[in-house]
C-alpha positions in Angstrom: 6.4 12.0 4.6 6.8 8.4 5.3 10.3 7.7 6.4 12.1 5.1 4.3 12.7 1.7 6.1 14.6 -1.5 4.9 13.7 -4.7 6.7 15.3 -8.0 6.4 12.5 -10.6 5.9 14.9 -13.6 5.1 18.5 -14.1 3.9 17.4 -13.0 0.3 14.2 -11.1 0.9 14.0 -7.4 2.0 10.9 -5.4 2.6 10.9 -1.7 1.6 8.5 0.7 3.3 8.1 4.6 2.9 9.3 6.8 0.4 12.1 5.8 -1.9 13.2 9.1 -3.4 16.5 11.4 -3.8 16.9 11.4 0.0 16.7 7.7 0.7 18.0 6.1 -2.7 21.7 6.1 -1.4 20.5 4.4 1.6 19.1 1.4 -0.1 22.1 1.3 -2.3 24.7 1.2 0.8 22.6 -1.1 2.7 22.1 -3.8 0.0 25.3 -3.7 -1.8 27.1 -6.2 0.3 23.9 -8.6 0.0 24.1 -8.3 -3.8 28.1 -8.8 -3.7 27.8 -11.9 -1.4 24.8 -13.7 -2.6 23.7 -12.7 -6.0 20.2 -13.2 -5.4 17.6 -10.4 -4.1 13.9 -10.2 -3.6 12.6 -6.8 -2.7 9.0 -6.9 -1.3 7.6 -3.3 -2.2 4.1 -3.8 -0.6 4.6 -1.1 1.9 6.3 1.4 -0.4 4.2 4.5 -0.5 6.2 6.6 -3.1 9.1 6.3 -5.4 10.7 8.9 -7.8 13.2 8.6 -10.7 16.2 8.5 -8.0 14.6 5.5 -6.3 14.1 3.7 -9.7 17.6 4.4 -10.5 18.9 2.8 -7.3 16.7 -0.2 -8.3 18.3 -0.3 -11.7 21.8 0.0 -10.0 21.2 -3.0 -7.7 20.1 -4.9 -10.7 23.3 -3.9 -12.7 25.5 -4.9 -9.6 24.0 -8.4 -9.7 25.8 -8.9 -13.1 23.4 -11.3 -14.5 23.7 -13.9 -11.6 20.0 -13.6 -11.0 17.3 -11.2 -11.5 16.4 -8.4 -9.0 13.0 -9.5 -8.1 10.3 -7.1 -7.2 7.2 -8.3 -5.6 4.0 -7.2 -3.9 4.3 -3.9 -6.0 1.6 -1.5 -5.2 -0.7 -0.6 -7.8 0.3 3.0 -8.3 4.2 2.1 -8.4 3.1 -0.8 -10.8 1.7 1.8 -13.1 4.9 3.8 -13.3 6.9 0.8 -13.8 4.8 -0.2 -16.5 5.1 3.3 -18.1 8.7 3.4 -17.9 9.0 -0.3 -19.1 11.0 -1.3 -16.0 10.4 -5.1 -16.4 11.7 -4.9 -19.8 15.4 -4.0 -18.5 17.7 -6.8 -18.3 18.0 -8.3 -14.8 14.8 -7.0 -13.3 11.8 -9.2 -12.7 8.5 -8.1 -11.4 6.4 -10.8 -9.9 2.7 -10.5 -10.8 1.3 -11.2 -7.6 -2.3 -12.5 -7.3 
């Protein structure tokens, strides 16, 4: 098990690492709720995310919904395994979510 961490990279960019699952989804929501409310623009770098489950995906969708159309929730540097999951569930077809296609 890899512990979940949120690291602020810049004012609107945060790196996620470890496992985003039922145990850590609320941590993500709580930590970034003020950022979403204050700024309305958020980029999550998922390069070091090793695992995500349905609770983690729901947390991402919740953040995007809280942005209320002010800007999309941008997911960047998505690892291949996580990207396959996002593709299968059609995460990028949801309003308010944008997946950067790196490289």
